[in-house]
Residue frames relative to the residue before (quaternion, step in Angstrom):
aa qw qx qy qz dx dy dz
X 1.0000 0.0000 0.0000 0.0000 0.00 0.00 0.00
X 0.4182 -0.7314 0.4695 0.2641 3.59 -0.85 0.94
X 0.5484 -0.5945 0.4629 0.3627 3.55 -1.18 0.41
X 0.5465 -0.5793 0.4841 0.3625 3.53 -1.22 0.52
X 0.3146 -0.7546 0.5550 0.1536 3.45 -1.21 0.78
X 0.3199 -0.6896 0.5987 0.2524 3.52 -1.24 0.39
X 0.0892 -0.8498 0.5163 -0.0573 3.45 -0.36 1.39
X 0.1531 -0.7647 0.6177 0.1012 3.60 -0.82 0.94
X 0.0956 -0.7473 0.6540 0.0681 3.59 -0.90 0.94
X 0.0270 -0.8152 0.5784 -0.0138 3.57 -0.77 1.02
X 0.1667 0.7939 -0.5680 0.1386 3.57 -0.78 0.91
X 0.6843 -0.5448 0.3249 0.3597 3.62 -1.26 0.55
X 0.7860 0.0103 0.0573 0.6154 3.60 1.05 -0.85
X 0.0905 -0.7941 0.6008 0.0169 3.55 -1.30 0.54
X 0.6421 -0.5030 0.3487 0.4616 3.66 -1.00 0.44
X 0.4420 -0.0760 -0.8923 -0.0522 1.49 -2.24 1.26
X 0.4594 0.6381 -0.4804 0.3885 3.58 1.25 0.08
X 0.2687 -0.8170 0.4957 0.1210 3.66 -0.75 1.08
X 0.3063 0.7038 -0.6055 0.2104 3.59 -1.09 0.68
X 0.6939 -0.4908 0.3321 0.4090 3.49 -1.37 0.30
X 0.6987 0.4637 -0.2749 0.4704 3.60 0.87 -1.05
X 0.6003 0.5654 -0.3435 0.4494 3.57 1.09 -0.61
X 0.6707 0.5033 -0.2652 0.4760 3.50 1.01 -1.05
X 0.6564 0.5217 -0.3079 0.4496 3.49 0.92 -0.95
X 0.7041 0.4520 -0.2947 0.4616 3.64 0.76 -0.83
X 0.5811 0.5495 -0.3532 0.4855 3.64 1.09 -0.72
X 0.7403 0.4083 -0.2678 0.4621 3.71 0.56 -0.90
X 0.6401 0.5202 -0.3304 0.4588 3.60 1.01 -0.79
X 0.6422 0.5419 -0.3089 0.4456 3.60 1.03 -0.85
X 0.6482 0.5348 -0.2960 0.4541 3.50 1.00 -0.93
X 0.6693 0.4890 -0.2949 0.4753 3.56 0.96 -0.79
X 0.6071 0.5726 -0.3074 0.4572 3.54 1.09 -0.91
X 0.6577 0.5075 -0.2638 0.4902 3.58 1.01 -0.98
X 0.6564 0.5038 -0.2996 0.4749 3.58 1.00 -0.87
X 0.6657 0.4669 -0.2855 0.5072 3.62 1.13 -0.55
X 0.6279 -0.6187 0.3016 0.3634 3.66 1.21 0.19
X 0.5232 0.6213 -0.4287 0.3956 3.51 1.21 0.33
X 0.4465 -0.6532 0.5529 0.2615 3.45 -1.32 0.53
X 0.0622 -0.8091 0.5831 -0.0369 3.57 -0.60 1.35
X 0.0790 -0.7558 0.6500 -0.0046 3.48 -0.96 1.09
X 0.0970 -0.8023 0.5860 0.0596 3.67 -0.79 0.90
X 0.1601 -0.7519 0.6376 0.0494 3.44 -0.92 1.13
X 0.1953 0.7646 -0.5885 0.1757 3.64 -0.71 1.09
X 0.6878 -0.4872 0.3648 0.3956 3.51 -1.36 -0.23
X 0.5619 -0.6045 0.4257 0.3710 3.56 -1.23 0.29
X 0.0770 -0.7603 0.6436 0.0416 3.56 -1.23 0.57
X 0.5074 -0.6860 0.4401 0.2796 3.48 -0.96 1.04
X 0.7376 0.4024 -0.2045 0.5023 3.64 1.13 -0.44
X 0.4274 0.7851 -0.3781 0.2409 3.61 1.32 0.20
X 0.4584 0.7383 -0.4315 0.2422 3.57 1.25 -0.45
X 0.7093 0.4702 -0.2853 0.4410 3.60 0.73 -1.03
X 0.6227 0.5278 -0.3272 0.4760 3.57 0.98 -0.86
X 0.6890 0.5093 -0.2765 0.4352 3.51 0.72 -1.02
X 0.6689 0.4965 -0.2903 0.4710 3.58 1.01 -0.79
X 0.6211 0.5429 -0.3107 0.4721 3.62 1.16 -0.80
X 0.7002 0.4689 -0.2592 0.4719 3.52 0.88 -0.95
X 0.6045 0.5568 -0.3487 0.4505 3.56 1.16 -0.62
X 0.6177 0.5393 -0.3115 0.4801 3.50 1.16 -0.82
X 0.6923 0.4652 -0.2603 0.4864 3.58 1.11 -0.68
X 0.6169 -0.5810 0.3454 0.4031 3.57 1.27 0.13
X 0.6071 0.5441 -0.3681 0.4471 3.63 1.20 0.17
X 0.2032 -0.7895 0.5630 0.1355 3.59 -0.83 0.91
X 0.2527 -0.7685 0.5820 0.0826 3.54 -0.92 1.05
X 0.0544 -0.7758 0.6286 -0.0050 3.59 -0.91 1.02
X 0.0747 -0.8366 0.5426 0.0012 3.58 -0.33 1.17
X 0.1516 -0.8182 0.5534 0.0368 3.51 -0.90 1.00
X 0.5573 -0.5749 0.4717 0.3692 3.50 -1.24 0.49
X 0.0133 -0.7918 0.6086 -0.0487 3.56 -1.03 0.91
X 0.3154 -0.7008 0.6057 0.2062 3.57 -1.27 0.39
X 0.2648 -0.7931 0.5346 0.1232 3.56 -0.62 1.17
X 0.3243 -0.7655 0.5237 0.1860 3.57 -0.75 1.03
X 0.4580 -0.7233 0.4278 0.2900 3.66 -0.33 1.11
X 0.7940 0.3093 -0.2055 0.4814 3.59 -0.97 0.77
X 0.7737 0.2632 -0.1869 0.5452 3.66 1.18 -0.33
X 0.3509 -0.8246 0.4041 0.1833 3.56 -0.04 1.27
X 0.7646 0.3355 -0.2257 0.5019 3.57 1.05 -0.63
X 0.5715 0.6039 -0.3837 0.4019 3.60 1.17 0.06
X 0.1467 0.7872 -0.5784 0.1557 3.54 -0.23 1.31
X 0.2807 -0.7339 0.5821 0.2092 3.65 -0.92 0.73
X 0.1318 -0.7639 0.6312 0.0248 3.56 -0.86 1.23
X 0.2450 -0.7881 0.5373 0.1738 3.65 -0.26 1.03
X 0.8827 0.0075 -0.0638 0.4655 3.44 -0.86 1.13
X 0.2296 0.8013 -0.5143 0.2015 3.64 1.22 0.57
X 0.5469 0.6289 -0.4064 0.3743 3.62 1.02 -0.53
X 0.6576 0.5475 -0.3221 0.4051 3.62 0.91 -0.96
X 0.6949 0.4079 -0.3143 0.5020 3.73 0.57 -0.99
X 0.6323 0.5320 -0.3766 0.4187 3.71 0.80 -0.67
X 0.6884 0.4964 -0.2781 0.4498 3.63 0.88 -1.01
X 0.6641 0.5278 -0.2953 0.4396 3.52 1.14 -0.79
X 0.5121 0.6345 -0.4168 0.4019 3.63 1.33 -0.21
X 0.1246 -0.8334 0.5206 0.1373 3.57 1.14 -0.73
X 0.1947 0.8301 -0.4951 0.1672 3.49 1.02 0.90
X 0.5793 -0.5567 0.4397 0.4014 3.58 -1.25 0.35
X 0.7885 0.1468 -0.0089 0.5972 3.61 0.97 -0.99
X 0.1159 -0.7045 0.6951 0.0846 3.60 -1.11 0.88
X 0.0148 0.8043 -0.5912 0.0578 3.55 -0.71 1.10
X 0.0363 -0.8288 0.5577 -0.0280 3.54 -0.60 1.09
X 0.2915 -0.8005 0.5170 0.0838 3.58 -1.12 0.64
X 0.8224 0.3500 -0.2324 0.3836 3.52 -1.14 0.67
X 0.2701 -0.7453 0.5994 0.1113 3.51 -0.96 1.10
X 0.6867 0.4095 -0.3172 0.5100 3.61 -0.45 1.13
X 0.6446 0.4933 -0.3055 0.4978 3.50 1.32 -0.46
X 0.4580 -0.6657 0.4985 0.3141 3.58 -1.12 0.50
X 0.5219 0.6927 -0.4066 0.2872 3.66 1.10 -0.37
X 0.6240 0.5423 -0.3618 0.4308 3.64 1.03 -0.69
X 0.5886 0.5740 -0.3440 0.4536 3.53 1.14 -0.81
X 0.7023 0.4765 -0.2552 0.4633 3.54 0.76 -1.12
X 0.6566 0.5096 -0.2977 0.4696 3.61 1.00 -0.95
X 0.6656 0.4947 -0.3401 0.4434 3.72 0.92 -0.65
X 0.6343 0.5191 -0.3297 0.4684 3.51 1.18 -0.70
X 0.6103 0.5406 -0.3489 0.4621 3.59 1.12 -0.83
X 0.6730 0.5242 -0.2915 0.4329 3.60 0.86 -1.02
X 0.6180 0.5188 -0.3318 0.4886 3.55 1.20 -0.81
X 0.6595 0.5207 -0.3193 0.4382 3.61 0.79 -0.91
X 0.7379 0.4059 -0.2221 0.4913 3.59 1.00 -0.99
X 0.3708 -0.7495 0.4742 0.2755 3.61 1.33 -0.06
X 0.4897 0.6193 -0.4496 0.4177 3.53 0.98 0.97
X 0.6534 -0.5606 0.3718 0.3472 3.54 -1.33 0.29
X 0.1969 -0.7798 0.5904 0.0674 3.57 -1.04 0.96
X 0.0821 -0.7642 0.6396 0.0107 3.59 -0.98 0.99
X 0.0606 -0.8009 0.5921 0.0655 3.57 -0.91 0.80
X 0.1931 -0.7798 0.5813 0.1290 3.58 -0.78 0.93
X 0.1612 -0.7911 0.5839 0.0852 3.56 -0.72 1.06
X 0.1742 -0.8278 0.5254 0.0912 3.59 -0.46 1.17
X 0.7873 -0.1841 0.1584 0.5668 3.62 1.06 -0.26
X 0.3590 -0.7325 0.5275 0.2372 3.57 -1.38 0.15
X 0.4385 -0.7102 0.4678 0.2907 3.57 -0.76 0.73
X 0.1470 -0.8027 0.5711 0.0887 3.55 -1.02 0.73
X 0.0782 0.8585 -0.4895 0.1315 3.51 0.32 1.37
X 0.4441 -0.6929 0.5292 0.2064 3.50 -1.40 0.45
X 0.8195 0.2799 -0.1258 0.4841 3.64 -1.19 0.12
X 0.8374 -0.1381 0.0851 0.5220 3.58 -0.93 -0.88
X 0.5298 0.6132 -0.3973 0.4306 3.67 1.23 -0.34
X 0.6861 0.4666 -0.3073 0.4659 3.60 0.95 -0.88
X 0.6178 0.5203 -0.3609 0.4662 3.64 1.04 -0.60
X 0.6887 0.4872 -0.2854 0.4548 3.61 0.95 -0.80
X 0.5782 0.5868 -0.3239 0.4653 3.47 1.31 -0.53
X 0.6735 0.4733 -0.2781 0.4951 3.47 1.06 -0.96
X 0.6370 0.4913 -0.3466 0.4824 3.67 0.93 -0.63
X 0.6203 0.5069 -0.3488 0.4864 3.65 1.00 -0.76
X 0.6343 0.5346 -0.3516 0.4338 3.73 0.86 -0.79
X 0.6201 0.5242 -0.3392 0.4749 3.60 1.10 -0.69
X 0.6900 0.4469 -0.2872 0.4916 3.62 0.79 -1.11
X 0.6007 0.6017 -0.3699 0.3744 3.74 1.00 -0.63
X 0.5272 0.6119 -0.4296 0.4038 3.66 1.14 -0.27
X 0.5577 0.5785 -0.4207 0.4212 3.68 1.11 -0.38
X 0.7293 0.3802 -0.2710 0.5002 3.69 0.56 -1.02
X 0.6076 0.5660 -0.3593 0.4259 3.60 1.03 -0.51
X 0.6645 0.4913 -0.2631 0.4978 3.47 1.04 -0.88
X 0.7093 0.4514 -0.2752 0.4663 3.63 0.89 -0.96
X 0.5436 0.6480 -0.3924 0.3613 3.70 1.10 -0.71
X 0.3789 -0.6966 0.5719 0.2099 3.54 -1.02 0.99
X 0.7723 -0.0392 0.0354 0.6331 3.55 1.22 -0.77
X 0.2137 -0.7639 0.5952 0.1285 3.58 -1.16 0.75
X 0.1980 -0.7700 0.5970 0.1070 3.61 -0.63 1.07
X 0.0955 -0.7700 0.6287 0.0522 3.55 -0.97 0.99
X 0.3917 -0.7385 0.4777 0.2703 3.58 -0.80 0.76
X 0.7928 0.1015 -0.1054 0.5917 3.65 1.16 0.04
X 0.5853 -0.5502 0.4288 0.4132 3.55 -1.24 0.20
X 0.5673 0.5768 -0.3764 0.4515 3.63 1.20 -0.41
X 0.6341 0.5129 -0.3050 0.4918 3.56 1.06 -0.77
X 0.6583 0.5110 -0.2986 0.4651 3.64 0.96 -0.88
X 0.6534 0.5587 -0.3316 0.3884 3.59 0.90 -0.88
X 0.6241 0.5434 -0.3363 0.4495 3.67 1.19 -0.38
X 0.5842 0.6149 -0.3742 0.3749 3.58 1.19 -0.41
X 0.5251 -0.5843 0.4909 0.3767 3.62 -1.16 0.48
X 0.6968 -0.5156 0.3012 0.3973 3.55 -1.23 0.71
X 0.6960 0.4834 -0.3326 0.4138 3.59 0.68 -0.85
X 0.6637 0.4988 -0.3128 0.4613 3.57 1.19 -0.57
X 0.6075 0.5572 -0.3597 0.4372 3.51 1.18 -0.65
X 0.6055 0.5926 -0.3383 0.4096 3.51 1.14 -0.72
X 0.7637 0.2738 -0.1970 0.5504 3.72 1.13 -0.39
X 0.5140 0.6257 -0.4384 0.3900 3.59 1.15 0.55
X 0.0985 -0.7540 0.6456 0.0712 3.51 -1.36 0.47
X 0.3942 -0.7270 0.5167 0.2214 3.53 -1.12 0.67
X 0.0877 0.7361 -0.6652 0.0891 3.55 -0.85 1.16
X 0.3091 -0.7990 0.4757 0.1996 3.59 -0.51 1.11
X 0.6380 -0.4654 0.4387 0.4288 3.50 -1.39 -0.05
X 0.2528 -0.7793 0.5449 0.1785 3.55 -1.23 0.18
X 0.3641 -0.7112 0.5602 0.2187 3.45 -1.33 0.05
X 0.4958 -0.6624 0.4902 0.2741 3.53 -0.98 1.08
X 0.5867 -0.5889 0.4465 0.3312 3.53 -1.22 0.65
X 0.5342 0.6575 -0.3783 0.3732 3.50 1.27 -0.69
X 0.6550 0.5263 -0.3230 0.4354 3.67 1.03 -0.80
X 0.6784 0.4799 -0.3186 0.4561 3.64 1.02 -0.39
X 0.3672 0.7245 -0.5122 0.2791 3.60 1.24 0.07
X 0.3790 -0.7409 0.5178 0.1982 3.55 -1.17 0.74
X 0.3375 0.7380 -0.4719 0.3447 3.43 1.41 0.32
X 0.2967 -0.7712 0.5420 0.1530 3.57 -0.73 1.06
X 0.2603 -0.7430 0.5981 0.1500 3.53 -1.11 0.66
X 0.3837 -0.7451 0.4889 0.2420 3.60 -0.63 1.04
X 0.4806 -0.6819 0.4803 0.2707 3.55 -0.93 1.03
X 0.3880 -0.7239 0.5018 0.2715 3.64 -0.81 0.81
X 0.7887 0.0967 -0.0312 0.6063 3.53 1.21 -0.61
X 0.5417 -0.6192 0.4640 0.3284 3.52 -1.30 0.51
X 0.5087 0.6653 -0.4108 0.3603 3.61 1.32 -0.36
X 0.5678 -0.6051 0.4681 0.3039 3.50 -1.23 0.58
X 0.1973 -0.8548 0.4769 0.0543 3.54 -0.34 1.21
X 0.1372 -0.7862 0.6014 0.0372 3.65 -0.53 1.17
X 0.0926 -0.8323 0.5466 0.0027 3.49 -0.68 1.25
X 0.1000 -0.7212 0.6778 0.1023 3.54 -1.20 0.64
X 0.0656 -0.7650 0.6402 0.0259 3.62 -1.09 0.84
X 0.5831 0.5685 -0.4533 0.3624 3.51 -0.82 1.16
X 0.6803 -0.4390 0.3177 0.4935 3.63 -1.14 -0.07
X 0.4753 -0.6644 0.5150 0.2599 3.51 -1.23 0.66
X 0.2975 0.7320 -0.5498 0.2707 3.58 0.63 1.16
X 0.6268 -0.5703 0.4019 0.3470 3.44 -1.22 0.70
X 0.6536 0.5557 -0.2838 0.4283 3.54 1.10 -0.76
X 0.5805 0.5617 -0.3275 0.4902 3.43 1.42 -0.33
X 0.5019 -0.6996 0.4011 0.3126 3.67 1.18 0.05
X 0.2884 0.8169 -0.4640 0.1852 3.59 1.27 0.37
X 0.6951 0.4757 -0.2845 0.4579 3.57 1.14 -0.59
X 0.5099 0.6031 -0.3592 0.4972 3.46 1.43 -0.61
X 0.7174 0.4799 -0.2744 0.4239 3.52 0.78 -1.04
X 0.6484 0.5123 -0.3124 0.4685 3.54 1.10 -0.81
X 0.6223 0.5067 -0.3560 0.4789 3.60 1.02 -0.72
X 0.6880 0.4924 -0.2953 0.4438 3.62 0.78 -1.04
X 0.6449 0.5382 -0.3095 0.4457 3.56 0.99 -0.83
X 0.5560 0.6266 -0.3364 0.4302 3.59 1.16 -0.80
X 0.6935 0.4893 -0.2244 0.4788 3.42 0.97 -1.15
X 0.6656 0.5617 -0.2752 0.4070 3.42 0.94 -1.16
X 0.7069 0.5112 -0.2495 0.4205 3.50 0.83 -1.29
X 0.5599 0.6308 -0.3996 0.3590 3.64 1.20 -0.33
X 0.7685 0.2828 -0.1364 0.5576 3.46 1.27 -0.61
X 0.7223 0.3236 -0.2164 0.5716 3.62 1.32 0.15
X 0.4248 -0.6450 0.5715 0.2772 3.59 -1.14 0.76
X 0.2810 0.7834 -0.4956 0.2484 3.52 -0.13 1.33
X 0.1462 -0.7708 0.6088 0.1179 3.60 -1.27 0.30
X 0.3598 -0.7273 0.5651 0.1490 3.59 -1.24 0.64
X 0.0162 0.7781 -0.6273 0.0285 3.61 -1.01 0.96
X 0.1857 -0.7367 0.6430 0.0964 3.49 -1.16 0.96
X 0.0453 0.7697 -0.6352 -0.0463 3.52 -1.06 0.63
X 0.4941 0.6137 -0.5063 0.3505 3.54 -0.84 1.14
X 0.7561 -0.3657 0.3182 0.4396 3.55 -1.41 0.02
X 0.0022 -0.8113 0.5843 -0.0210 3.67 -0.81 0.82
X 0.1374 0.8563 -0.4822 0.1237 3.55 0.81 1.10
X 0.7379 0.3998 -0.2498 0.4830 3.66 1.10 -0.35
X 0.7654 -0.3638 0.2815 0.4502 3.52 -1.24 -0.44
X 0.5085 0.6749 -0.4428 0.2997 3.69 1.00 -0.42
X 0.5488 0.5732 -0.4187 0.4416 3.66 0.95 -0.54
X 0.7135 0.4740 -0.2685 0.4406 3.52 0.71 -1.13
X 0.6625 0.5168 -0.3088 0.4457 3.49 1.02 -0.88
X 0.6523 0.4978 -0.3137 0.4778 3.63 1.05 -0.73
X 0.6681 0.4668 -0.3242 0.4802 3.67 0.94 -0.67
X 0.5997 0.5166 -0.3557 0.4969 3.69 1.09 -0.55
X 0.6687 0.5094 -0.3226 0.4351 3.54 0.80 -0.86
X 0.6873 0.4620 -0.2869 0.4815 3.61 0.99 -0.81
X 0.6136 0.5164 -0.3617 0.4755 3.60 1.13 -0.50
X 0.6565 0.5095 -0.3271 0.4499 3.59 0.93 -0.92
X 0.7603 0.3757 -0.1964 0.4921 3.62 1.00 -0.70
X 0.4943 -0.7357 0.3755 0.2708 3.57 1.33 0.37
X 0.6089 0.4524 -0.4522 0.4691 3.55 0.81 1.04
X 0.4947 -0.6661 0.4830 0.2796 3.49 -1.37 0.34
X 0.1027 -0.7593 0.6409 0.0463 3.58 -1.13 0.79
X 0.2202 -0.7396 0.6206 0.1387 3.55 -0.96 0.97
X 0.0108 -0.7768 0.6295 0.0130 3.57 -1.01 0.82
X 0.0525 0.8109 -0.5719 0.1127 3.57 -0.61 1.22
X 0.1621 -0.7711 0.5985 0.1448 3.52 -1.27 0.05
X 0.0560 -0.8494 0.5248 -0.0046 3.56 0.26 1.30
X 0.6051 -0.5643 0.4515 0.3339 3.49 -1.39 0.53
X 0.6869 -0.5051 0.3286 0.4063 3.59 -1.15 0.61
X 0.7234 0.4399 -0.2902 0.4461 3.66 0.79 -1.00
X 0.6330 0.5099 -0.3686 0.4510 3.68 1.21 -0.03
X 0.5271 0.7065 -0.4034 0.2455 3.52 1.13 -0.34
X 0.5702 0.5542 -0.4165 0.4407 3.69 1.03 -0.45
X 0.6559 0.5111 -0.3084 0.4621 3.63 1.02 -0.64
X 0.5992 0.5363 -0.3471 0.4825 3.51 1.18 -0.72
X 0.6774 0.4645 -0.3252 0.4687 3.62 0.70 -0.87
X 0.6433 0.5553 -0.3150 0.4227 3.68 0.85 -0.94
X 0.6936 0.5257 -0.2727 0.4102 3.54 1.09 -0.83
X 0.6429 0.5440 -0.2815 0.4600 3.48 1.47 -0.25
X 0.3987 -0.6811 0.5358 0.3000 3.63 -1.23 0.15
X 0.7841 -0.0144 -0.0006 0.6205 3.64 1.29 -0.34
X 0.2561 -0.7134 0.6353 0.1482 3.53 -1.14 0.79
X 0.1743 -0.7944 0.5794 0.0531 3.55 -0.94 0.98
X 0.0541 -0.7655 0.6398 0.0420 3.69 -0.81 0.88
X 0.0058 -0.8409 0.5397 -0.0406 3.64 -0.13 1.27
X 0.2639 0.8475 -0.4432 0.1253 3.53 1.09 0.51
X 0.5092 -0.6156 0.4793 0.3634 3.64 -1.18 0.41
X 0.7786 -0.0253 0.0191 0.6267 3.57 1.17 -0.58
X 0.0231 0.7756 -0.6306 -0.0190 3.55 -1.28 0.47
X 0.4379 -0.6943 0.5063 0.2644 3.52 -0.98 0.73
X 0.8028 0.0823 0.0065 0.5905 3.56 1.09 -0.87
X 0.2752 -0.7642 0.5551 0.1790 3.63 0.68 -0.87
X 0.0889 0.8619 -0.4957 0.0583 3.60 0.94 0.85
X 0.5923 0.5861 -0.3855 0.3964 3.65 1.07 -0.69
X 0.6022 0.5311 -0.3889 0.4517 3.66 1.04 -0.58
X 0.6835 0.4887 -0.2922 0.4568 3.69 0.83 -0.79
X 0.6397 0.5154 -0.2885 0.4918 3.54 1.07 -0.85
X 0.6319 0.5079 -0.3330 0.4815 3.60 0.96 -0.79
X 0.6417 0.5164 -0.3289 0.4619 3.62 0.91 -0.88
X 0.6864 0.4993 -0.3113 0.4274 3.54 0.76 -0.99
X 0.6786 0.4859 -0.2806 0.4740 3.55 1.08 -0.77
X 0.5440 -0.6599 0.3671 0.3658 3.59 1.35 -0.03
X 0.5285 0.5895 -0.4025 0.4595 3.64 1.33 0.50
X 0.4445 -0.6512 0.5311 0.3102 3.66 -0.88 0.74
X 0.1323 -0.7874 0.5982 0.0678 3.57 -1.25 0.52
X 0.0916 -0.7574 0.6415 0.0803 3.61 -1.10 0.56
X 0.1168 -0.8177 0.5630 -0.0273 3.55 -1.08 0.77
X 0.5251 -0.5571 0.5408 0.3484 3.46 -1.38 0.44
X 0.4973 -0.6789 0.4525 0.2952 3.62 -1.13 0.65
X 0.3420 0.7340 -0.5123 0.2860 3.48 0.23 1.44
X 0.8449 0.1958 -0.1427 0.4769 3.45 -1.16 0.72
X 0.7985 -0.2809 0.2249 0.4826 3.49 -1.00 -0.93
X 0.4270 0.7674 -0.4127 0.2419 3.54 1.30 -0.35
X 0.6394 0.4787 -0.3892 0.4588 3.77 0.77 -0.67
X 0.5998 0.5468 -0.3912 0.4339 3.65 1.02 -0.52
X 0.6049 0.5377 -0.3765 0.4507 3.59 0.93 -0.76
X 0.7163 0.4780 -0.2812 0.4237 3.58 0.70 -1.03
X 0.6275 0.5353 -0.3136 0.4705 3.58 1.14 -0.76
X 0.6304 0.5475 -0.3132 0.4524 3.55 1.06 -0.87
X 0.7255 0.4735 -0.2139 0.4513 3.50 1.04 -1.10
X 0.8710 0.2007 -0.0012 0.4485 3.48 0.69 -1.28
X 0.3930 -0.7717 0.4399 0.2377 3.46 1.45 0.19
X 0.8512 -0.0487 0.0552 0.5197 3.73 -0.83 -1.07
X 0.6789 0.4668 -0.3316 0.4596 3.70 1.15 -0.28
X 0.3245 0.7881 -0.4769 0.2149 3.57 1.25 0.09
X 0.6765 0.5325 -0.2922 0.4165 3.60 0.88 -0.91
X 0.5682 0.5772 -0.4130 0.4163 3.59 1.17 -0.34
X 0.7238 0.4361 -0.2529 0.4711 3.62 1.15 -0.47
X 0.6531 0.4868 -0.2906 0.5020 3.67 1.26 -0.10
X 0.0207 -0.7868 0.6159 0.0343 3.59 -1.04 0.78
X 0.3734 -0.7472 0.5323 0.1377 3.53 -1.42 0.55
X 0.8090 0.0254 0.0130 0.5871 3.48 1.23 -0.48
X 0.7687 -0.3640 0.2251 0.4753 3.61 -1.25 -0.03
X 0.6605 0.5464 -0.2959 0.4215 3.55 0.91 -0.92
X 0.7118 0.4390 -0.2365 0.4946 3.52 0.88 -1.12
X 0.5582 0.5732 -0.3750 0.4683 3.65 1.18 -0.39
X 0.6522 0.4936 -0.2913 0.4961 3.55 0.97 -0.93
X 0.6240 0.5030 -0.3446 0.4888 3.67 0.95 -0.86
X 0.6739 0.4735 -0.3438 0.4511 3.73 0.77 -0.77
X 0.6048 0.5452 -0.3515 0.4619 3.58 0.93 -0.68
X 0.6761 0.5082 -0.2823 0.4527 3.53 0.91 -1.15
X 0.6221 0.5542 -0.3281 0.4452 3.61 1.11 -0.85
X 0.6794 0.4684 -0.2948 0.4818 3.61 0.92 -0.93
X 0.6001 0.5998 -0.3178 0.4232 3.53 1.01 -0.81
X 0.7383 0.4239 -0.2083 0.4814 3.57 0.97 -1.07
X 0.5165 0.6456 -0.4616 0.3215 3.66 1.10 -0.21
X 0.4240 -0.6572 0.5680 0.2562 3.59 -1.20 0.76
X 0.6545 -0.5148 0.3639 0.4173 3.61 -1.11 0.56
X 0.6436 0.5043 -0.3493 0.4577 3.70 0.84 -0.69
X 0.6657 0.4843 -0.3406 0.4542 3.58 0.86 -0.81
X 0.6134 0.5467 -0.3426 0.4555 3.66 1.01 -0.82
X 0.6741 0.4844 -0.2987 0.4709 3.64 0.93 -0.93
X 0.6141 0.5529 -0.3371 0.4511 3.57 1.05 -0.61
X 0.6585 0.4917 -0.2713 0.5010 3.57 0.97 -0.98
X 0.6828 0.4735 -0.3166 0.4576 3.65 0.78 -0.89
X 0.6125 0.5592 -0.3449 0.4395 3.62 1.13 -0.71
X 0.6198 0.5216 -0.2922 0.5083 3.60 1.16 -0.85
X 0.6676 0.5047 -0.3052 0.4544 3.53 0.87 -0.92
X 0.6565 0.4977 -0.3398 0.4537 3.62 0.86 -0.75
X 0.6004 0.5520 -0.3645 0.4493 3.65 1.06 -0.64
X 0.6940 0.4840 -0.2785 0.4544 3.56 1.10 -0.78
X 0.6406 0.5651 -0.3264 0.4046 3.54 1.26 -0.41
X 0.4163 0.7425 -0.4686 0.2362 3.68 1.22 -0.18
X 0.6928 0.5047 -0.2912 0.4249 3.65 0.99 -0.57
X 0.6977 0.4637 -0.2403 0.4904 3.59 1.34 -0.19
X 0.3500 0.7064 -0.5343 0.3051 3.47 0.77 1.08
X 0.5293 -0.7116 0.3635 0.2853 3.51 -0.75 1.05
X 0.5532 0.6039 -0.3708 0.4379 3.54 1.16 -0.53
X 0.6914 0.4751 -0.2749 0.4698 3.53 0.87 -0.97
X 0.6723 0.5249 -0.2821 0.4392 3.50 1.00 -0.96
X 0.6171 0.5328 -0.3351 0.4722 3.54 1.10 -0.69
X 0.6539 0.5225 -0.3072 0.4529 3.58 1.00 -0.91
X 0.6523 0.5048 -0.3218 0.4649 3.53 1.02 -0.83
X 0.6337 0.5223 -0.3283 0.4667 3.61 1.04 -0.78
X 0.6455 0.5215 -0.3392 0.4431 3.57 0.89 -0.79
X 0.6158 0.5412 -0.3299 0.4681 3.58 1.09 -0.79
X 0.6265 0.5015 -0.3447 0.4870 3.63 1.02 -0.68
X 0.6164 0.5344 -0.3693 0.4450 3.68 0.92 -0.86
X 0.7483 0.4743 -0.2032 0.4168 3.52 0.74 -1.15
X 0.6603 0.4915 -0.2728 0.4980 3.49 1.18 -0.51
């Protein structure tokens, strides 16, 4: 039996703040703690974090939150003054950081170097931004050579994420996908609040997530269908107001909420379809979570997502993938027209494809990377 490891997980934000990286680290940390490892999470402060921190503390996970300065317009870019010092003082066996675009991996790699310990970096995807965002991304890519060089191993959630790495980094990278919590597979039914066809978006309310494309497409779709639109995710900027104003101008209702992680299975189950309209995605976790909850999903053709649909639905995969507003409306119309028996058949096929994405397996694979 291997000895228990002391593992530091460092990332820019953590639940109750919602996002793919946050959800990944939350579930990975729970499984690592269940396997007997000591897990310490370093992340940013959050005004509503008390309950989450207490729950994780009871599960054997210690949360250390630090003051940070959020850079407007860039959800993952936070400045943590002197974060290297408390990280280095942990003297952990493993320093594991997450996210390309965040400054935290750079600071974590330096801390691991100072402590002479192992550093692991998980790459979840690459931002595709315009204007000043594109310039900052290029500058970040230059600075990223520091953690890439220091890293003992680089974990990529998909082959697409790995393909963006420089050659020397690809040589020490390994693919470990995202996972899905068992809670999503619960057979508990959620009572629909309305007979209307509910279209759901889950994720940050960022422009790059395609939220305005979805609003525009839904406005056309609802003219010929009895439907409603719901967004669930962090809404810290002006986009919430812009979405609500758009809905008011076009005379339809939009729900915007931000549910806790443990409530997300019910959020998915309450919908008729989940839509992922992003400009880019490293993995597209909301598609798999929706499937696990028993709700069909459609998505833009980005990242590894087309592979998910081909694995699950074979020749029917293209029916669930869109490329623009018109094809998005067509996908919505396709899901709307499905009979209950057809929906159940597609969900059954999707569940078969989800077997490789259980957190227990992913955590064990990650520990093997730590130990090797």
